PQR file with spaces between the fields and no chain letter, atoms N, CA, C, O and H, PARSE charges and radii, in Angstrom:
ATOM       1  N    MET     1      57.853  144.403  -20.783 -0.4000 1.5000
ATOM       2  CA   MET     1      57.291  145.491  -20.020 -0.0000 2.0000
ATOM       3  C    MET     1      55.986  145.075  -19.348  0.5500 1.7000
ATOM       4  O    MET     1      55.715  145.468  -18.214 -0.5500 1.4000
ATOM       5  N    SER     2      55.178  144.279  -20.052 -0.4000 1.5000
ATOM       6  CA   SER     2      53.898  143.901  -19.467 -0.0000 2.0000
ATOM       7  C    SER     2      54.091  142.934  -18.298  0.5500 1.7000
ATOM       8  O    SER     2      53.267  142.902  -17.384 -0.5500 1.4000
ATOM       9  H    SER     2      55.398  143.960  -20.974  0.4000 1.0000
ATOM      10  N    SER     3      55.182  142.137  -18.316 -0.4000 1.5000
ATOM      11  CA   SER     3      55.413  141.239  -17.187 -0.0000 2.0000
ATOM      12  C    SER     3      55.811  142.032  -15.942  0.5500 1.7000
ATOM      13  O    SER     3      55.462  141.645  -14.827 -0.5500 1.4000
ATOM      14  H    SER     3      55.851  142.162  -19.058  0.4000 1.0000
ATOM      15  N    LEU     4      56.537  143.133  -16.120 -0.4000 1.5000
ATOM      16  CA   LEU     4      56.880  143.986  -14.988 -0.0000 2.0000
ATOM      17  C    LEU     4      55.627  144.650  -14.416  0.5500 1.7000
ATOM      18  O    LEU     4      55.457  144.720  -13.199 -0.5500 1.4000
ATOM      19  H    LEU     4      56.822  143.447  -17.026  0.4000 1.0000
ATOM      20  N    LEU     5      54.769  145.130  -15.284 -0.4000 1.5000
ATOM      21  CA   LEU     5      53.524  145.740  -14.835 -0.0000 2.0000
ATOM      22  C    LEU     5      52.636  144.718  -14.133  0.5500 1.7000
ATOM      23  O    LEU     5      52.023  145.021  -13.109 -0.5500 1.4000
ATOM      24  H    LEU     5      54.907  145.073  -16.272  0.4000 1.0000
ATOM      25  N    SER     6      52.569  143.523  -14.681 -0.4000 1.5000
ATOM      26  CA   SER     6      51.791  142.452  -14.058 -0.0000 2.0000
ATOM      27  C    SER     6      52.355  142.100  -12.683  0.5500 1.7000
ATOM      28  O    SER     6      51.600  141.869  -11.739 -0.5500 1.4000
ATOM      29  H    SER     6      53.066  143.277  -15.512  0.4000 1.0000
ATOM      30  N    PHE     7      53.669  142.062  -12.576 -0.4000 1.5000
ATOM      31  CA   PHE     7      54.308  141.781  -11.297 -0.0000 2.0000
ATOM      32  C    PHE     7      53.975  142.855  -10.264  0.5500 1.7000
ATOM      33  O    PHE     7      53.651  142.536   -9.120 -0.5500 1.4000
ATOM      34  H    PHE     7      54.282  142.250  -13.343  0.4000 1.0000
ATOM      35  N    LEU     8      54.054  144.128  -10.660 -0.4000 1.5000
ATOM      36  CA   LEU     8      53.768  145.223   -9.736 -0.0000 2.0000
ATOM      37  C    LEU     8      52.308  145.228   -9.286  0.5500 1.7000
ATOM      38  O    LEU     8      52.016  145.501   -8.122 -0.5500 1.4000
ATOM      39  H    LEU     8      54.317  144.388  -11.589  0.4000 1.0000
ATOM      40  N    VAL     9      51.398  144.928  -10.203 -0.4000 1.5000
ATOM      41  CA   VAL     9      49.982  144.864   -9.840 -0.0000 2.0000
ATOM      42  C    VAL     9      49.734  143.726   -8.867  0.5500 1.7000
ATOM      43  O    VAL     9      48.978  143.882   -7.908 -0.5500 1.4000
ATOM      44  H    VAL     9      51.636  144.706  -11.149  0.4000 1.0000
ATOM      45  N    THR    10      50.362  142.585   -9.104 -0.4000 1.5000
ATOM      46  CA   THR    10      50.217  141.447   -8.203 -0.0000 2.0000
ATOM      47  C    THR    10      50.786  141.755   -6.833  0.5500 1.7000
ATOM      48  O    THR    10      50.191  141.391   -5.819 -0.5500 1.4000
ATOM      49  H    THR    10      50.975  142.458   -9.884  0.4000 1.0000
ATOM      50  N    GLU    11      51.920  142.416   -6.789 -0.4000 1.5000
ATOM      51  CA   GLU    11      52.520  142.786   -5.507 -0.0000 2.0000
ATOM      52  C    GLU    11      51.644  143.759   -4.737  0.5500 1.7000
ATOM      53  O    GLU    11      51.502  143.628   -3.522 -0.5500 1.4000
ATOM      54  H    GLU    11      52.403  142.711   -7.613  0.4000 1.0000
ATOM      55  N    MET    12      51.064  144.718   -5.412 -0.4000 1.5000
ATOM      56  CA   MET    12      50.180  145.675   -4.746 -0.0000 2.0000
ATOM      57  C    MET    12      48.936  144.980   -4.204  0.5500 1.7000
ATOM      58  O    MET    12      48.499  145.271   -3.090 -0.5500 1.4000
ATOM      59  H    MET    12      51.180  144.824   -6.399  0.4000 1.0000
ATOM      60  N    ASN    13      48.369  144.073   -4.973 -0.4000 1.5000
ATOM      61  CA   ASN    13      47.191  143.340   -4.504 -0.0000 2.0000
ATOM      62  C    ASN    13      47.523  142.428   -3.335  0.5500 1.7000
ATOM      63  O    ASN    13      46.709  142.275   -2.425 -0.5500 1.4000
ATOM      64  H    ASN    13      48.724  143.837   -5.878  0.4000 1.0000
ATOM      65  N    SER    14      48.688  141.826   -3.340 -0.4000 1.5000
ATOM      66  CA   SER    14      49.070  140.903   -2.281 -0.0000 2.0000
ATOM      67  C    SER    14      49.464  141.622   -0.997  0.5500 1.7000
ATOM      68  O    SER    14      49.281  141.076    0.090 -0.5500 1.4000
ATOM      69  H    SER    14      49.350  141.950   -4.079  0.4000 1.0000
ATOM      70  N    SER    15      49.993  142.818   -1.097 -0.4000 1.5000
ATOM      71  CA   SER    15      50.489  143.508    0.086 -0.0000 2.0000
ATOM      72  C    SER    15      49.439  144.371    0.778  0.5500 1.7000
ATOM      73  O    SER    15      49.705  144.903    1.855 -0.5500 1.4000
ATOM      74  H    SER    15      50.142  143.262   -1.981  0.4000 1.0000
ATOM      75  N    THR    16      48.263  144.524    0.194 -0.4000 1.5000
ATOM      76  CA   THR    16      47.240  145.377    0.796 -0.0000 2.0000
ATOM      77  C    THR    16      46.793  144.894    2.178  0.5500 1.7000
ATOM      78  O    THR    16      46.699  145.722    3.084 -0.5500 1.4000
ATOM      79  H    THR    16      48.046  144.092   -0.682  0.4000 1.0000
ATOM      80  N    PRO    17      46.511  143.596    2.393 -0.5600 1.5000
ATOM      81  CA   PRO    17      46.118  143.175    3.747  0.2800 2.0000
ATOM      82  C    PRO    17      47.210  143.407    4.787  0.5500 1.7000
ATOM      83  O    PRO    17      46.911  143.769    5.924 -0.5500 1.4000
ATOM      84  N    ILE    18      48.465  143.204    4.411 -0.4000 1.5000
ATOM      85  CA   ILE    18      49.564  143.448    5.333 -0.0000 2.0000
ATOM      86  C    ILE    18      49.673  144.942    5.639  0.5500 1.7000
ATOM      87  O    ILE    18      50.015  145.325    6.757 -0.5500 1.4000
ATOM      88  H    ILE    18      48.708  142.910    3.487  0.4000 1.0000
ATOM      89  N    LEU    19      49.385  145.778    4.650 -0.4000 1.5000
ATOM      90  CA   LEU    19      49.391  147.222    4.866 -0.0000 2.0000
ATOM      91  C    LEU    19      48.309  147.629    5.857  0.5500 1.7000
ATOM      92  O    LEU    19      48.538  148.498    6.699 -0.5500 1.4000
ATOM      93  H    LEU    19      49.107  145.467    3.741  0.4000 1.0000
ATOM      94  N    PHE    20      47.133  147.013    5.769 -0.4000 1.5000
ATOM      95  CA   PHE    20      46.068  147.305    6.735 -0.0000 2.0000
ATOM      96  C    PHE    20      46.510  146.947    8.147  0.5500 1.7000
ATOM      97  O    PHE    20      46.269  147.715    9.079 -0.5500 1.4000
ATOM      98  H    PHE    20      46.947  146.307    5.085  0.4000 1.0000
ATOM      99  N    ALA    21      47.152  145.795    8.321 -0.4000 1.5000
ATOM     100  CA   ALA    21      47.641  145.406    9.646 -0.0000 2.0000
ATOM     101  C    ALA    21      48.711  146.377   10.128  0.5500 1.7000
ATOM     102  O    ALA    21      48.738  146.731   11.307 -0.5500 1.4000
ATOM     103  H    ALA    21      47.348  145.172    7.564  0.4000 1.0000
ATOM     104  N    ALA    22      49.583  146.807    9.239 -0.4000 1.5000
ATOM     105  CA   ALA    22      50.647  147.739    9.627 -0.0000 2.0000
ATOM     106  C    ALA    22      50.077  149.080   10.060  0.5500 1.7000
ATOM     107  O    ALA    22      50.561  149.674   11.024 -0.5500 1.4000
ATOM     108  H    ALA    22      49.561  146.520    8.282  0.4000 1.0000
ATOM     109  N    VAL    23      49.065  149.560    9.369 -0.4000 1.5000
ATOM     110  CA   VAL    23      48.436  150.832    9.763 -0.0000 2.0000
ATOM     111  C    VAL    23      47.735  150.673   11.108  0.5500 1.7000
ATOM     112  O    VAL    23      47.778  151.582   11.937 -0.5500 1.4000
ATOM     113  H    VAL    23      48.672  149.077    8.587  0.4000 1.0000
ATOM     114  N    GLY    24      47.091  149.532   11.334 -0.4000 1.5000
ATOM     115  CA   GLY    24      46.455  149.279   12.620 -0.0000 2.0000
ATOM     116  C    GLY    24      47.465  149.238   13.754  0.5500 1.7000
ATOM     117  O    GLY    24      47.219  149.786   14.829 -0.5500 1.4000
ATOM     118  H    GLY    24      47.056  148.794   10.660  0.4000 1.0000
ATOM     119  N    ILE    25      48.596  148.594   13.518 -0.4000 1.5000
ATOM     120  CA   ILE    25      49.652  148.541   14.534 -0.0000 2.0000
ATOM     121  C    ILE    25      50.209  149.937   14.793  0.5500 1.7000
ATOM     122  O    ILE    25      50.496  150.282   15.939 -0.5500 1.4000
ATOM     123  H    ILE    25      48.796  148.150   12.644  0.4000 1.0000
ATOM     124  N    LEU    26      50.363  150.734   13.756 -0.4000 1.5000
ATOM     125  CA   LEU    26      50.847  152.101   13.919 -0.0000 2.0000
ATOM     126  C    LEU    26      49.896  152.929   14.780  0.5500 1.7000
ATOM     127  O    LEU    26      50.335  153.676   15.655 -0.5500 1.4000
ATOM     128  H    LEU    26      50.129  150.453   12.825  0.4000 1.0000
ATOM     129  N    ILE    27      48.598  152.794   14.530 -0.4000 1.5000
ATOM     130  CA   ILE    27      47.612  153.531   15.330 -0.0000 2.0000
ATOM     131  C    ILE    27      47.646  153.052   16.774  0.5500 1.7000
ATOM     132  O    ILE    27      47.547  153.865   17.693 -0.5500 1.4000
ATOM     133  H    ILE    27      48.242  152.187   13.820  0.4000 1.0000
ATOM     134  N    MET    28      47.787  151.734   16.992 -0.4000 1.5000
ATOM     135  CA   MET    28      47.874  151.216   18.360 -0.0000 2.0000
ATOM     136  C    MET    28      49.119  151.736   19.066  0.5500 1.7000
ATOM     137  O    MET    28      49.061  152.083   20.246 -0.5500 1.4000
ATOM     138  H    MET    28      47.868  151.074   16.245  0.4000 1.0000
ATOM     139  N    GLN    29      50.234  151.793   18.366 -0.4000 1.5000
ATOM     140  CA   GLN    29      51.464  152.296   18.966 -0.0000 2.0000
ATOM     141  C    GLN    29      51.325  153.765   19.362  0.5500 1.7000
ATOM     142  O    GLN    29      51.808  154.172   20.419 -0.5500 1.4000
ATOM     143  H    GLN    29      50.281  151.511   17.408  0.4000 1.0000
ATOM     144  N    GLN    30      50.679  154.543   18.531 -0.4000 1.5000
ATOM     145  CA   GLN    30      50.502  155.958   18.832 -0.0000 2.0000
ATOM     146  C    GLN    30      49.593  156.174   20.043  0.5500 1.7000
ATOM     147  O    GLN    30      49.728  157.175   20.746 -0.5500 1.4000
ATOM     148  H    GLN    30      50.287  154.212   17.673  0.4000 1.0000
ATOM     149  N    SER    31      48.676  155.248   20.289 -0.4000 1.5000
ATOM     150  CA   SER    31      47.785  155.377   21.440 -0.0000 2.0000
ATOM     151  C    SER    31      48.385  154.792   22.706  0.5500 1.7000
ATOM     152  O    SER    31      47.792  154.911   23.778 -0.5500 1.4000
ATOM     153  H    SER    31      48.567  154.434   19.719  0.4000 1.0000
ATOM     154  N    GLY    32      49.546  154.164   22.605 -0.4000 1.5000
ATOM     155  CA   GLY    32      50.226  153.636   23.777 -0.0000 2.0000
ATOM     156  C    GLY    32      49.991  152.166   24.038  0.5500 1.7000
ATOM     157  O    GLY    32      50.396  151.666   25.087 -0.5500 1.4000
ATOM     158  H    GLY    32      50.028  154.067   21.734  0.4000 1.0000
ATOM     159  N    VAL    33      49.357  151.457   23.131 -0.4000 1.5000
ATOM     160  CA   VAL    33      49.079  150.037   23.295 -0.0000 2.0000
ATOM     161  C    VAL    33      50.108  149.244   22.505  0.5500 1.7000
ATOM     162  O    VAL    33      50.321  149.498   21.319 -0.5500 1.4000
ATOM     163  H    VAL    33      49.028  151.863   22.278  0.4000 1.0000
ATOM     164  N    MET    34      50.746  148.283   23.166 -0.4000 1.5000
ATOM     165  CA   MET    34      51.728  147.436   22.486 -0.0000 2.0000
ATOM     166  C    MET    34      51.066  146.116   22.109  0.5500 1.7000
ATOM     167  O    MET    34      50.743  145.312   22.984 -0.5500 1.4000
ATOM     168  H    MET    34      50.574  148.077   24.129  0.4000 1.0000
ATOM     169  N    ASN    35      50.866  145.891   20.839 -0.4000 1.5000
ATOM     170  CA   ASN    35      50.227  144.658   20.374 -0.0000 2.0000
ATOM     171  C    ASN    35      51.114  144.036   19.307  0.5500 1.7000
ATOM     172  O    ASN    35      51.207  144.545   18.190 -0.5500 1.4000
ATOM     173  H    ASN    35      51.129  146.544   20.128  0.4000 1.0000
ATOM     174  N    ILE    36      51.765  142.932   19.658 -0.4000 1.5000
ATOM     175  CA   ILE    36      52.642  142.276   18.693 -0.0000 2.0000
ATOM     176  C    ILE    36      51.961  141.098   18.015  0.5500 1.7000
ATOM     177  O    ILE    36      52.588  140.391   17.226 -0.5500 1.4000
ATOM     178  H    ILE    36      51.689  142.519   20.565  0.4000 1.0000
ATOM     179  N    GLY    37      50.688  140.878   18.311 -0.4000 1.5000
ATOM     180  CA   GLY    37      49.986  139.730   17.754 -0.0000 2.0000
ATOM     181  C    GLY    37      48.991  140.073   16.667  0.5500 1.7000
ATOM     182  O    GLY    37      48.105  139.266   16.384 -0.5500 1.4000
ATOM     183  H    GLY    37      50.179  141.452   18.952  0.4000 1.0000
ATOM     184  N    ALA    38      49.100  141.241   16.043 -0.4000 1.5000
ATOM     185  CA   ALA    38      48.111  141.654   15.047 -0.0000 2.0000
ATOM     186  C    ALA    38      48.126  140.735   13.822  0.5500 1.7000
ATOM     187  O    ALA    38      47.070  140.430   13.266 -0.5500 1.4000
ATOM     188  H    ALA    38      49.819  141.896   16.273  0.4000 1.0000
ATOM     189  N    GLU    39      49.298  140.299   13.404 -0.4000 1.5000
ATOM     190  CA   GLU    39      49.362  139.412   12.241 -0.0000 2.0000
ATOM     191  C    GLU    39      48.749  138.058   12.560  0.5500 1.7000
ATOM     192  O    GLU    39      48.103  137.447   11.708 -0.5500 1.4000
ATOM     193  H    GLU    39      50.155  140.546   13.856  0.4000 1.0000
ATOM     194  N    GLY    40      48.949  137.592   13.779 -0.4000 1.5000
ATOM     195  CA   GLY    40      48.338  136.326   14.185 -0.0000 2.0000
ATOM     196  C    GLY    40      46.831  136.417   14.225  0.5500 1.7000
ATOM     197  O    GLY    40      46.135  135.485   13.822 -0.5500 1.4000
ATOM     198  H    GLY    40      49.473  138.088   14.471  0.4000 1.0000
ATOM     199  N    MET    41      46.320  137.544   14.713 -0.4000 1.5000
ATOM     200  CA   MET    41      44.871  137.738   14.712 -0.0000 2.0000
ATOM     201  C    MET    41      44.333  137.793   13.283  0.5500 1.7000
ATOM     202  O    MET    41      43.232  137.317   13.005 -0.5500 1.4000
ATOM     203  H    MET    41      46.886  138.301   15.040  0.4000 1.0000
ATOM     204  N    MET    42      45.122  138.379   12.380 -0.4000 1.5000
ATOM     205  CA   MET    42      44.719  138.408   10.976 -0.0000 2.0000
ATOM     206  C    MET    42      44.639  137.010   10.392  0.5500 1.7000
ATOM     207  O    MET    42      43.697  136.687    9.667 -0.5500 1.4000
ATOM     208  H    MET    42      46.016  138.766   12.605  0.4000 1.0000
ATOM     209  N    LEU    43      45.631  136.174   10.707 -0.4000 1.5000
ATOM     210  CA   LEU    43      45.628  134.803   10.185 -0.0000 2.0000
ATOM     211  C    LEU    43      44.481  133.987   10.756  0.5500 1.7000
ATOM     212  O    LEU    43      43.822  133.250   10.022 -0.5500 1.4000
ATOM     213  H    LEU    43      46.396  136.436   11.295  0.4000 1.0000
ATOM     214  N    ILE    44      44.233  134.106   12.058 -0.4000 1.5000
ATOM     215  CA   ILE    44      43.129  133.389   12.675 -0.0000 2.0000
ATOM     216  C    ILE    44      41.799  133.855   12.070  0.5500 1.7000
ATOM     217  O    ILE    44      40.918  133.043   11.787 -0.5500 1.4000
ATOM     218  H    ILE    44      44.769  134.705   12.654  0.4000 1.0000
ATOM     219  N    GLY    45      41.668  135.159   11.878 -0.4000 1.5000
ATOM     220  CA   GLY    45      40.449  135.690   11.277 -0.0000 2.0000
ATOM     221  C    GLY    45      40.235  135.194    9.857  0.5500 1.7000
ATOM     222  O    GLY    45      39.109  134.887    9.466 -0.5500 1.4000
ATOM     223  H    GLY    45      42.384  135.819   12.108  0.4000 1.0000
ATOM     224  N    ALA    46      41.310  135.116    9.085 -0.4000 1.5000
ATOM     225  CA   ALA    46      41.189  134.626    7.708 -0.0000 2.0000
ATOM     226  C    ALA    46      40.782  133.160    7.681  0.5500 1.7000
ATOM     227  O    ALA    46      39.931  132.760    6.886 -0.5500 1.4000
ATOM     228  H    ALA    46      42.224  135.366    9.402  0.4000 1.0000
ATOM     229  N    PHE    47      41.391  132.361    8.551 -0.4000 1.5000
ATOM     230  CA   PHE    47      41.040  130.942    8.603 -0.0000 2.0000
ATOM     231  C    PHE    47      39.602  130.754    9.068  0.5500 1.7000
ATOM     232  O    PHE    47      38.858  129.963    8.489 -0.5500 1.4000
ATOM     233  H    PHE    47      42.083  132.686    9.197  0.4000 1.0000
ATOM     234  N    ALA    48      39.210  131.482   10.113 -0.4000 1.5000
ATOM     235  CA   ALA    48      37.844  131.363   10.621 -0.0000 2.0000
ATOM     236  C    ALA    48      36.830  131.864    9.592  0.5500 1.7000
ATOM     237  O    ALA    48      35.731  131.320    9.493 -0.5500 1.4000
ATOM     238  H    ALA    48      39.814  132.125   10.583  0.4000 1.0000
ATOM     239  N    GLY    49      37.184  132.882    8.836 -0.4000 1.5000
ATOM     240  CA   GLY    49      36.300  133.366    7.783 -0.0000 2.0000
ATOM     241  C    GLY    49      36.088  132.339    6.701  0.5500 1.7000
ATOM     242  O    GLY    49      34.973  132.179    6.203 -0.5500 1.4000
ATOM     243  H    GLY    49      38.078  133.324    8.916  0.4000 1.0000
ATOM     244  N    TYR    50      37.144  131.639    6.328 -0.4000 1.5000
ATOM     245  CA   TYR    50      37.020  130.586    5.319 -0.0000 2.0000
ATOM     246  C    TYR    50      36.151  129.447    5.834  0.5500 1.7000
ATOM     247  O    TYR    50      35.251  128.980    5.136 -0.5500 1.4000
ATOM     248  H    TYR    50      38.049  131.769    6.732  0.4000 1.0000
ATOM     249  N    VAL    51      36.424  129.003    7.059 -0.4000 1.5000
ATOM     250  CA   VAL    51      35.656  127.903    7.635 -0.0000 2.0000
ATOM     251  C    VAL    51      34.199  128.314    7.817  0.5500 1.7000
ATOM     252  O    VAL    51      33.289  127.537    7.527 -0.5500 1.4000
ATOM     253  H    VAL    51      37.156  129.383    7.626  0.4000 1.0000
ATOM     254  N    GLY    52      33.978  129.536    8.297 -0.4000 1.5000
ATOM     255  CA   GLY    52      32.611  130.014    8.476 -0.0000 2.0000
ATOM     256  C    GLY    52      31.854  130.114    7.170  0.5500 1.7000
ATOM     257  O    GLY    52      30.672  129.776    7.114 -0.5500 1.4000
ATOM     258  H    GLY    52      34.717  130.167    8.533  0.4000 1.0000
ATOM     259  N    SER    53      32.511  130.572    6.118 -0.4000 1.5000
ATOM     260  CA   SER    53      31.866  130.645    4.810 -0.0000 2.0000
ATOM     261  C    SER    53      31.568  129.257    4.260  0.5500 1.7000
ATOM     262  O    SER    53      30.547  129.044    3.607 -0.5500 1.4000
ATOM     263  H    SER    53      33.472  130.846    6.164  0.4000 1.0000
ATOM     264  N    TYR    54      32.454  128.330    4.525 -0.4000 1.5000
ATOM     265  CA   TYR    54      32.257  126.962    4.046 -0.0000 2.0000
ATOM     266  C    TYR    54      31.041  126.321    4.710  0.5500 1.7000
ATOM     267  O    TYR    54      30.208  125.710    4.040 -0.5500 1.4000
ATOM     268  H    TYR    54      33.283  128.503    5.056  0.4000 1.0000
ATOM     269  N    TYR    55      30.946  126.465    6.029 -0.4000 1.5000
ATOM     270  CA   TYR    55      29.867  125.799    6.757 -0.0000 2.0000
ATOM     271  C    TYR    55      28.534  126.530    6.668  0.5500 1.7000
ATOM     272  O    TYR    55      27.486  125.884    6.669 -0.5500 1.4000
ATOM     273  H    TYR    55      31.623  126.962    6.574  0.4000 1.0000
ATOM     274  N    THR    56      28.541  127.845    6.591 -0.4000 1.5000
ATOM     275  CA   THR    56      27.273  128.567    6.501 -0.0000 2.0000
ATOM     276  C    THR    56      26.822  128.767    5.062  0.5500 1.7000
ATOM     277  O    THR    56      25.631  128.935    4.800 -0.5500 1.4000
ATOM     278  H    THR    56      29.392  128.370    6.590  0.4000 1.0000
ATOM     279  N    GLY    57      27.758  128.749    4.137 -0.4000 1.5000
ATOM     280  CA   GLY    57      27.414  128.950    2.734 -0.0000 2.0000
ATOM     281  C    GLY    57      27.211  130.406    2.354  0.5500 1.7000
ATOM     282  O    GLY    57      26.710  130.694    1.266 -0.5500 1.4000
ATOM     283  H    GLY    57      28.725  128.613    4.350  0.4000 1.0000
ATOM     284  N    SER    58      27.589  131.332    3.229 -0.4000 1.5000
ATOM     285  CA   SER    58      27.426  132.753    2.898 -0.0000 2.0000
ATOM     286  C    SER    58      28.659  133.538    3.312  0.5500 1.7000
ATOM     287  O    SER    58      29.402  133.139    4.209 -0.5500 1.4000
ATOM     288  H    SER    58      27.996  131.099    4.113  0.4000 1.0000
ATOM     289  N    VAL    59      28.854  134.641    2.651 -0.4000 1.5000
ATOM     290  CA   VAL    59      29.986  135.504    2.955 -0.0000 2.0000
ATOM     291  C    VAL    59      29.776  136.197    4.305  0.5500 1.7000
ATOM     292  O    VAL    59      30.723  136.383    5.069 -0.5500 1.4000
ATOM     293  H    VAL    59      28.251  134.965    1.922  0.4000 1.0000
ATOM     294  N    ILE    60      28.540  136.570    4.585 -0.4000 1.5000
ATOM     295  CA   ILE    60      28.244  137.245    5.850 -0.0000 2.0000
ATOM     296  C    ILE    60      28.540  136.321    7.028  0.5500 1.7000
ATOM     297  O    ILE    60      29.085  136.762    8.040 -0.5500 1.4000
ATOM     298  H    ILE    60      27.771  136.419    3.964  0.4000 1.0000
ATOM     299  N    GLY    61      28.184  135.050    6.904 -0.4000 1.5000
ATOM     300  CA   GLY    61      28.491  134.084    7.961 -0.0000 2.0000
ATOM     301  C    GLY    61      29.986  133.962    8.176  0.5500 1.7000
ATOM     302  O    GLY    61      30.444  133.878    9.315 -0.5500 1.4000
ATOM     303  H    GLY    61      27.741  134.692    6.082  0.4000 1.0000
ATOM     304  N    GLY    62      30.751  133.951    7.096 -0.4000 1.5000
ATOM     305  CA   GLY    62      32.204  133.904    7.205 -0.0000 2.0000
ATOM     306  C    GLY    62      32.770  135.133    7.870  0.5500 1.7000
ATOM     307  O    GLY    62      33.702  135.039    8.669 -0.5500 1.4000
ATOM     308  H    GLY    62      30.379  134.020    6.170  0.4000 1.0000
ATOM     309  N    ALA    63      32.212  136.297    7.546 -0.4000 1.5000
ATOM     310  CA   ALA    63      32.688  137.540    8.162 -0.0000 2.0000
ATOM     311  C    ALA    63      32.387  137.556    9.652  0.5500 1.7000
ATOM     312  O    ALA    63      33.201  138.029   10.445 -0.5500 1.4000
ATOM     313  H    ALA    63      31.455  136.373    6.897  0.4000 1.0000
ATOM     314  N    ILE    64      31.233  137.048   10.036 -0.4000 1.5000
ATOM     315  CA   ILE    64      30.881  137.002   11.453 -0.0000 2.0000
ATOM     316  C    ILE    64      31.800  136.040   12.197  0.5500 1.7000
ATOM     317  O    ILE    64      32.280  136.355   13.286 -0.5500 1.4000
ATOM     318  H    ILE    64      30.571  136.664    9.392  0.4000 1.0000
ATOM     319  N    PHE    65      32.047  134.864   11.612 -0.4000 1.5000
ATOM     320  CA   PHE    65      32.980  133.915   12.219 -0.0000 2.0000
ATOM     321  C    PHE    65      34.359  134.547   12.370  0.5500 1.7000
ATOM     322  O    PHE    65      35.018  134.383   13.396 -0.5500 1.4000
ATOM     323  H    PHE    65      31.657  134.607   10.728  0.4000 1.0000
ATOM     324  N    SER    66      34.784  135.263   11.352 -0.4000 1.5000
ATOM     325  CA   SER    66      36.098  135.895   11.367 -0.0000 2.0000
ATOM     326  C    SER    66      36.198  136.940   12.472  0.5500 1.7000
ATOM     327  O    SER    66      37.187  136.976   13.204 -0.5500 1.4000
ATOM     328  H    SER    66      34.249  135.396   10.518  0.4000 1.0000
ATOM     329  N    LEU    67      35.192  137.778   12.597 -0.4000 1.5000
ATOM     330  CA   LEU    67      35.203  138.815   13.627 -0.0000 2.0000
ATOM     331  C    LEU    67      35.211  138.216   15.027  0.5500 1.7000
ATOM     332  O    LEU    67      35.936  138.685   15.904 -0.5500 1.4000
ATOM     333  H    LEU    67      34.388  137.749   12.002  0.4000 1.0000
ATOM     334  N    VAL    68      34.405  137.179   15.234 -0.4000 1.5000
ATOM     335  CA   VAL    68      34.336  136.555   16.552 -0.0000 2.0000
ATOM     336  C    VAL    68      35.658  135.880   16.903  0.5500 1.7000
ATOM     337  O    VAL    68      36.150  136.028   18.021 -0.5500 1.4000
ATOM     338  H    VAL    68      33.817  136.797   14.521  0.4000 1.0000
ATOM     339  N    ALA    69      36.235  135.140   15.960 -0.4000 1.5000
ATOM     340  CA   ALA    69      37.474  134.422   16.227 -0.0000 2.0000
ATOM     341  C    ALA    69      38.633  135.393   16.496  0.5500 1.7000
ATOM     342  O    ALA    69      39.410  135.192   17.430 -0.5500 1.4000
ATOM     343  H    ALA    69      35.835  135.020   15.051  0.4000 1.0000
ATOM     344  N    ALA    70      38.744  136.435   15.682 -0.4000 1.5000
ATOM     345  CA   ALA    70      39.813  137.413   15.900 -0.0000 2.0000
ATOM     346  C    ALA    70      39.614  138.163   17.219  0.5500 1.7000
ATOM     347  O    ALA    70      40.584  138.493   17.901 -0.5500 1.4000
ATOM     348  H    ALA    70      38.112  136.598   14.924  0.4000 1.0000
ATOM     349  N    GLY    71      38.367  138.428   17.570 -0.4000 1.5000
ATOM     350  CA   GLY    71      38.091  139.082   18.842 -0.0000 2.0000
ATOM     351  C    GLY    71      38.472  138.218   20.020  0.5500 1.7000
ATOM     352  O    GLY    71      39.044  138.706   20.995 -0.5500 1.4000
ATOM     353  H    GLY    71      37.580  138.160   17.015  0.4000 1.0000
ATOM     354  N    ILE    72      38.158  136.932   19.937 -0.4000 1.5000
ATOM     355  CA   ILE    72      38.525  136.009   21.027 -0.0000 2.0000
ATOM     356  C    ILE    72      40.036  135.908   21.164  0.5500 1.7000
ATOM     357  O    ILE    72      40.561  135.942   22.277 -0.5500 1.4000
ATOM     358  H    ILE    72      37.693  136.536   19.145  0.4000 1.0000
ATOM     359  N    VAL    73      40.738  135.785   20.047 -0.4000 1.5000
ATOM     360  CA   VAL    73      42.195  135.705   20.089 -0.0000 2.0000
ATOM     361  C    VAL    73      42.780  137.023   20.598  0.5500 1.7000
ATOM     362  O    VAL    73      43.783  137.009   21.312 -0.5500 1.4000
ATOM     363  H    VAL    73      40.312  135.757   19.143  0.4000 1.0000
ATOM     364  N    GLY    74      42.186  138.141   20.250 -0.4000 1.5000
ATOM     365  CA   GLY    74      42.664  139.434   20.730 -0.0000 2.0000
ATOM     366  C    GLY    74      42.490  139.585   22.227  0.5500 1.7000
ATOM     367  O    GLY    74      43.330  140.200   22.884 -0.5500 1.4000
ATOM     368  H    GLY    74      41.371  138.153   19.670  0.4000 1.0000
ATOM     369  N    VAL    75      41.428  139.045   22.775 -0.4000 1.5000
ATOM     370  CA   VAL    75      41.211  139.124   24.213 -0.0000 2.0000
ATOM     371  C    VAL    75      42.198  138.247   24.956  0.5500 1.7000
ATOM     372  O    VAL    75      42.686  138.608   26.027 -0.5500 1.4000
ATOM     373  H    VAL    75      40.745  138.546   22.241  0.4000 1.0000
ATOM     374  N    ILE    76      42.486  137.096   24.379 -0.4000 1.5000
ATOM     375  CA   ILE    76      43.456  136.177   25.013 -0.0000 2.0000
ATOM     376  C    ILE    76      44.828  136.803   24.974  0.5500 1.7000
ATOM     377  O    ILE    76      45.793  136.205   25.451 -0.5500 1.4000
ATOM     378  H    ILE    76      42.090  136.803   23.509  0.4000 1.0000
């Protein structure tokens, strides 16, 4: 029983970022904007956040790198 509970908790923790992207896509669809690259922007943002945190040594630096990179990819 505890392995099933552990599995469900892990699945919920792993699926939360994808749920955020899905809700964002839903809101964009309702406003009339078609954006099929939201998952790609999420991946670019995650990679840029990791690299930014590595080079700056702070979480805030990583978040700023992530926001800038995802914004640039979104504009393209």
